[in-house]
N, C-alpha and C positions, 0 to 999 in steps of 0.2 A: 266351430270354425277351426278347431285344432288341426284338422287334416291339411290345412294350408301350410303349416309349419314344416312337416317332413317332406311334403311335395316340393316346396320351393327350395329347401335346402338340398334336396337330391337333384333337382333340375338345374340349379344355378352353379356356375363355375367361379364367379367372382362375387365378392361382397364389398361394400363400402365401409371402411373402418374409420370411425370418428374418434379422435384422441384430443387431448389438450396438454399443453406443457405446464410447467410448474406455476406459471403466472396466469394460466387459464386461457391462453391463446389457442383457438381451435385449429385442427388440421384434419382433413379427410383424404383418404387414399383408397383406391381399389386394390384388392389383393386376391390372388387365386387361393381358394380354400377347399377344405374337405371337412365334412361333419362326421364326427364319430357317432353322434346321436343328436337329438334336438337340443341338448344342453352343453355340448362341447364341440368347438370348432378349432381347426388347425390351419396354420399357414407357415411359410418360412419367409424370413426377411433378414436383411443385414441389420445387425444391432446398431449400426450407425445411422440408419434411416431415421427421418424425422419422427415417424409414428412409433418406431421402436424406442427411440430416446424418450418420447412422451410417455409411453407405457412404463418405462423404468421409473419415472417420477410420479406418475398419476395413472394407476392401473385401471381405473374405471373408464370403460369405453362404451360407445354406441355402435351398432352394426345395422346396416340396411342391406337386404337382399331383394332383388327384383329383376324382372326380365326387361332389359333396355330395348328389346325389339317389339314389345307389346304395342299395339296401336293405341293412340290417344283414346282415353275412356275405357280401355280394356286392361289396364295395369293391375297387377297384384303385387303386394309388397309385404315384406316381413321386417319388423323393427325389433331389435334385441337390445336389452341392457345387459352388460356383462362386465366381468373383471378379467383382465388379460395379463399375460406374463409368459416367460419361457415355459415350454411344455415340460411337465414333470416326467413324461415318458416320450422322449424324442423318437424312439423306435416306432411307437404307435402312431405318432404324428406322420412320420415318413411313410409308413405303410398305408395310412388313409389317403395321403396325398398321391402316392404312387398309383393307387387304384384308380385315380381320376386322370392321371397324366398319360399321354400317348406313348406307345411302345417306343423305346429308345430315348425318351425324354425324362425318364424316372430320376428321382434323386438318389444319390449314393451316400453312404456313410461319410465319405470324404468331403461331401458338400457342406456338412455341418461342422460347426466349431467343436473342438479346437483346431482341427486340421483344415476345415473349410471356412468360408466367409459368411455362412448363413446360420441362423438360429431358428429352431422350430418353436413357434409360439402357439398358445392356446387361449381361447376365450371361454370362460365358464359363464354360461347364460343364466341370469337371475330372473328375467322377465321376457315374455314373448308377446308381441302385438302384431295384429294384421291390419292391413289397409281396408277401410270401409269407404268405398267410393261415394262421392256425393250423389244424392238421389236414390240411394239404396232404400227401397220400400220397407225392408225389414227393420231399418233403424231410424227412418224418418229424418234423415240428415240431408241438409242442403249442400254442404261442402264436404270434401274428403275429411275423414277422421280415422283414428286408429282405435282398435279394440283390444284390450288385454285378453289373451286366451291361455288356457292351461290344458294339459293332457287330461282326458276324461278320467275321472276318479281322483284327481288331485284337488 
């Protein structure tokens, strides 16, 4: 079921990023993203946003990617466990994001700190899971579940 991972990452524009602050209070937020590959995701945010402040003190995050327009009973979803932080290569992050942005809406170098108000962030994915809908005959499950998947050969 690995094929679901690159397909959903390529087809989706937004992810839901789940973070927690130092005391463990959770926060979830949608962010526009680009995937470098199945193991590295990029987005830009203000370092003062709640999720960015949370990542600064607790870099472990969870990510969900799904099509919010899918009909009930037809959903596919990707769940990721990752570690997040400022991108070690902001240029690669901006290039990946700009490839997904409409013409005229691309990010410029001046949009990023220190001259701009945004920081390029990355999530390094440690584990991939896919949604197994309830009633899937392949898995004999009554309720929705998730299945850990890995790239073939790993």
